[in-house]
ROFIKOL-373079 format. One record per residue: residue in three letters; y, x, z of N, C-alpha, C in turn. Coordinates in steps of 0.05 Angstrom, whole numbers, plus 5000, padded with zeros to 4 digits. Each point is the difference from the previous one (the first is absolute). Example, Ala and Ser with C-alpha at 12.3 -4.5 7.8 and 13.67 -1.06 7.14 Angstrom:
BEGIN
ALA488652645156502449825000502450185000 SER502149934986502450165001502249855014 
% end
This chain:
BEGIN
MET651742221402498649795015499449774982 VAL497549974994499349834977497949805007 ASN500349764990498049805001500749784980 TYR499850074975500949804980497949784997 SER500949784988498349764998498150034977 VAL497549955004498049974979499549714996 GLN499249865021499649714999502749874998 GLY500149774987502449844998502050114980 SER499250184982501950114981499549894972 ARG499549744998499349884974502649934985 GLU501750204994502549954988499649934970 SER501749844989500049944972501350224985 SER499350044975501350214984502949934996 GLY500649744996502849915000501650104976 SER501749834989501650084978502250205007 ASN500550035026502150195009499050295000 GLY497450044995498950274999499650125028 LEU500549865021499850105027497149985010 GLY498649794994497449955012500149805022 ALA502249865004500249795019501849784988 GLU499249755002501549794987502649945015 CYS500150045027502449935015500450205023 CYS502450005010500850185021498249965025 LEU499050225012498349985023501549945025 VAL502750014999501649945024500949715000 CYS501249914977501249735000498649814981 GLY498250104983498649824982501449934974 ARG502450124995501549944976499250204978 ASN501750044981499350164976501050295001 TYR498350184990500850284997501550034973 GLY501850195000501350094975500050305000 ARG501150124979500250294999502050105020 SER499450235013501850125018501850204985 ARG502450065011501650214989498850275004 LEU497950025017498650255005497750024980 PRO499850204983498050024979497249965010 GLY498449834987497249975007499549815023 LEU502149895012499649825023500949724992 PHE499249805017500749724996501449905025 GLN501749804996501649905022500149704999 CYS499649875023500149715002502949914993 ASP500249804983502649894992501449865023 THR498449925020501149835022500650175025 CYS498050135011500350145026500550304997 GLY499550114976500550284995497750195007 PHE497749895007497750175007499250174976 VAL499450265004499450184978497150095002 SER498649994977497250084999499550184976 ALA497850155001499150154977497949844985 ASP498950114979497949874985497449995017 LEU499149765005497749965017497349994985 ARG500150054975497549964984498150235002 ILE500650215015498150225004497449895012 PRO497750074988497449905011499650115028 ASP498549855016499550075028498650275002 ASP498150064981498550255003501850244995 GLN502049974981501950214995501950035024 LEU500849785011501750025024498650135023 ARG497549935004498450125022499850304996 ALA499750094975499650284995502550175007 LEU502349875001502550145007500050095029 TYR498349885017500250055029497650165010 GLY499250204984498050195010501350215018 ALA498550215006501050215017502550134989 ASP500250024973502350134988502649855006 TYR499949745005502449855006501450115025 PHE498450085020501150105025500350305000 HIS499050134979500150304999500750084971 GLY502649974994501050104974501349804982 HIS499449755004501349804983502549885014 GLU499649815017502449895014500850175024 TYR498150145012500550175022499150284993 LEU501450215010499050274997497450045015 ASN500149935026497650015017500549825024 TYR498949764998500549795020499250095028 VAL497750145002499150095027501950205011 ALA501050184984501950215009502649875010 GLU500649764991502449865008499649835026 GLU497750045013499449825022502150005022 GLU501150235007502050005021502549844993 SER500950034975502349854991499449704999 LEU497649934990499349724997499749875028 ARG498950155019499849895027502849955013 LEU501850184994502849965010501149754989 ASN499649954974501049754987498749765013 PHE497450025005498549775013501049965028 ARG500650215015500949965027502749865001 ASN501750064981502649874998499649704993 ARG498149944982499549724993498849855023 ILE498350135015498749875023502249935021 GLU501950175004502149955019501549744994 THR500349944974501349764992498149765002 LEU497550044993498049795000499149915027 ARG499750185019498949955026501349765014 PRO502649995003501249785015499849734986 LEU499350004974499849754985497249885000 VAL498150155010497249905002499649915028 ARG499349755004499649885026497750145015 ASN500550095024498050135017498650234985 TRP501650194991499150234984497550135012 PRO499850055026497650145010497449854995 GLN500149734997497649844995499849924970 ALA501750114983500149914972497650114984 HIS499249844981498250084979501650064975 VAL499950244990501750094977498250084977 PHE500849914976498450064976501850124979 GLU499150214987501650144980498749974972 ILE501649904981499149984972501050254986 GLY498250164989500750254988500250235020 CYS497950035016500150185023499750304993 ALA499450064975499750274990498450175019 TYR501250235010498550195015500049945030 GLY501049775008499749915027502150105020 PHE502250124990502050125018501449795017 PHE500749774988501349795016498149895020 LEU497549944992498149895019499550205023 SER500050254994499750205021502350005020 GLU502449954989502449995017499949775020 ILE498949774992500249765018497449935014 GLU497850134994497449915011500050005030 ASN501550175013500050005030502249835012 GLU501649874982502249835010499249715000 VAL498249924982499449714996497149955006 ARG499349755000497249925007498150094978 SER500849964975498350094977501850074977 ALA499150204984501450084976497950064979 ALA500349874976498150034979501549984973 GLY498750094979501350004974498050014977 ILE501149964976498550014975501550144979 ASP498750144982501250134978498050014976 ILE501150004976498350014977498850274994 SER501350215012499150284995497750085019 ALA497750044988497650085015500550275014 GLU501250194986500550265011501849995024 ALA502149844998501949985022498749875025 VAL498449794995498749865022497950185013 ARG498650154984498150195012501450205019 PHE502250114991501550185017501049865025 ALA501049764998501049855023497849965021 ARG497749934991497849955018498950265012 GLU499550204983498750245010501850195014 ASN502650024991501850205011502049895020 ARG500549744999501949885019498749805018 GLY497549934995498449825017501149725003 VAL501449904979501149745001498249804986 HIS500649745005498449794988501249924973 ALA498950124979501049964972497649944983 GLU500549834980497949944980501149994972 GLN498350074981500850004972499449734988 GLY501949894984499649754987502649864993 ASP499749754993502349834991500649805022 TYR502550015010500849825022499649714993 LEU500449934974499849724993497149895003 ALA498150185000497249925003499050035029 LEU501850095018499150075027500349765019 ASP498049955016500149815022500550165026 LEU502449975011500650155025498349905024 GLY499149764999498449895022501549895022 ARG502650045001501849895020502950034991 LYS501749845012502950034994501150245016 VAL502050134988501150245012503049955007 ASP501150195015502849975009502050134981 ALA499150204985501850144982498550114976 ILE501249984977498950134975502250174989 VAL499350254993502050184989499150094972 MET502050064983499650094973502150224995 TRP499350255006501950224996499950114972 ASP502249964985500150114973497649914983 THR499449755002497649904987500649774981 ILE501849825007500349754985500850054971 GLU501450234995500850064972497650074982 HIS497850065012497650084985498249764992 LEU500549775011498249784997500549834975 LYS497949934986500449824977501049735009 ARG499049905022500749735009500950015029 PRO502450115005501050015027500349725013 ASP500449804984500249725011497449925013 LEU497750074988497449935012499550155026 PHE500950255001499750165025501649885023 ILE502549924994501749895020498949735009 ALA499049844981498849745007497550045018 LYS498450194994497650055017500850115027 ALA502150175001500950105026501049775017 ALA501349804988500949775016497649855012 ARG497849994985497649865011498750175021 ASP500250264998498650185019501650055026 LEU502549925000501750045024500049775019 LYS500250065025500449785020502849884996 GLU500349765010502649885000501950185015 GLY502350064988501950195013499350294995 GLY497850064986499450274993502050114979 VAL500050264997502050124982498650174978 ILE501450014977499350184979502250204996 ALA499450254998502050224996499350154975 LEU502150064984499550144975502450184994 THR499350224986502150174988499550024970 THR502250024985499850034971502850074990 GLY500150104975502650064989501749754996 ASP502650045002502049784997501550044974 ILE499249854980501350034974502849894999 GLY500749855021502749905003501950205014 SER499050235009501650195014502050144982 LEU502050125011502150134984498750234985 ASN498350165012498850234986498349914977 ALA498449795003498449904978501849904977 ARG502149865007501849904979501550224986 LEU500750215014501450224987498150174983 ARG497550035009498150174986498849854976 GLY499949735001498949854978497150074995 HIS499350054974497150064994499250275010 ARG501850165010499350275011499549995030 TRP500249765012499449975028497150105006 ARG499750165021497450135005497749815005 MET500749755008497849815007498949864975 ILE501350034977499049874976498050184986 HIS497449955005498050154986497449834997 PRO500149794983497649854994498050194986 PRO497449945002498849765011499350015030 THR500550225014499450005028501949825015 HIS502650004993501949815012500349774980 MET499049775007499949784981502249795005 HIS501149995024502149815007502350145015 TYR502449894996502450125011501649785014 PHE499950015026501249795017502950085007 SER501649805005502550035014499749865027 VAL501950035018499849865026499849704994 ALA501649904980500049714994497349914990 THR498850144981497549914989497750035019 ALA500050215016497950035021500249785020 SER502549945008500449785020499249734989 LYS500549964974499249744987497049974999 LEU498650224993497149994999498949945027 LEU501050135021499149955027500549725009 ASP502449904994500749725007498249804987 ARG499350044975498349814986497249995011 GLN499250225013497350025012500049945030 GLY502349895010500049915028501050205021 PHE501750194991501050205019503149975002 ASP500950085024502950035005500650295004 VAL501850114984500750295003501650045026 VAL499150195016501350055026501250285001 HIS499450174981501150275000500250104971 VAL502350134994500350144975501650265006 SER499050224991501450255003499350194977 HIS501450224998499550204979499750275014 PRO497750065011499650255016499750244981 GLY500550245011499550244986497050085001 ASN499350194984497250104999499950305003 SER498150105016499650285003498050104979 ARG500650214986498250124981500250305001 GLY497950144993500250294997501650074975 LEU501650215003501750084977498350084976 LYS497750115005498250084978499149764985 SER499449785014499249754986502349894984 MET502450015011502349904985500450174975 LEU499750275003500350184977497949934978 TYR497649955009497849934981500649744985 PHE501049805016500649744987502150034979 ILE502250155007502250034981499350174976 LEU498950235005499550194978497649944983 VAL497849925013497549954986499849724990 LEU500349805018499549734992502349884984 GLN502550065007502349884986501050174977 MET500550265005501150174979498050134982 LYS497449995008497850124984500550304996 ARG500750135023500550294999498250145020 PRO497449994996498250135020500450305003 GLU501050134979500450295001502250075019 VAL502149835002502150055019499049955029 TYR498449795003498849955027498350245008 ALA498450104982498250235006501650245010 MET502450044989501750235008501249965027 LEU500649755008501549955024498349925024 LYS497649914996498549885022499350195022 SER500050264995499350195021502350075018 TRP502449914993502450065017499649865027 SER500550155021499649895027501849765006 LEU502349994986501849775004498649744996 PHE498149994981498749754992497749925018 ASP499650165021498049935021501249815021 LEU502649974999501449835019499849714993 ARG500649825020500049714995502849905001 LEU500549784986502749895000499749695002 THR501749885017500249715000502449924984 LEU499449854979502149924980500149704999 ASN502449894998500449724997501949944977 LEU498849894978501649914977500549705001 PHE499149885022500449715005498849834977 ASP497950104988498749844978497149945007 ILE499150055025497449915009500549795022 MET499049764997500549795020497649965018 TYR500649925024498049935021500549715008 ILE498149834994500349725006497749915019 ILE500849855021498149885018500549704999 ALA497949844998500249714998498049875019 ARG500849775012498249865019498949754986 ARG497449965005498649774988500949745014 ARG500849814984501049755011497649835010 PRO500449835020497849835011499749744984 ASP499650034974499849764984497550004982 ARG498050165008497650014984497649885015 GLU498149894986497649895012498250235010 GLY498449935020497950185009501050215020 ASP502449965012500950205019498250015024 ALA499750255010498450045024501850015024 
% end
């Protein structure tokens, strides 16, 4: 689920080699991380990758292959598992959105439209945006949802909304701070933002170190903990109202592909095993290293409707 920032990414080359002069969460200084190739804020501990990748190269990472063979074996084939994950997230989100049946909900990084399809009959309106033209085309033509291709930072929603969601998206953004700031402007007073992302402060991430499965720049550019995500939200006018670490449902064949092909670089072993009927099953796994955060916009900004 992708919608990285193109506008607003005028980072300095910086002597730290990161491509940003100061931490995007607290504004202090980055130093070298103990994790190879990453940088860590000396004050709040926020971890980032090298942000100097040009926007055109970053955009090229998110073609059709990203959803079919790179980060996912086959995103569309995983629809049933993904919808199960979304239904679980909706169960948590629904009671925290005021007057859910009349809510206007917007998704940043809507990909193939599976979340929008899940909620379109529950809320007053559901719409989204994604940088992937192929994914948006599928969402519109095959799931009939209101999705558009583009950069959220350049988008005028035309009205304030009740909820903005970012499922597994914030880690892909060059400037997550600008996205959260714009979301604050686009939300009604008391509206909520909901996001999921890896938790680098989790026990599994700390034990795995640089081998943690979520560390794979340049597609994952930032690595939040509960503390740094909460700090970023607080600085942009939000109060965190929910934190949890839910499990995720995935097909066993996709897990096998991720481990053998993407991590271990052993495609020949995957080719031998993929036809086994065992790997057609789905599994819900929880390593408690994916966090789900919901935050409410404080009533302290100008222009509230």
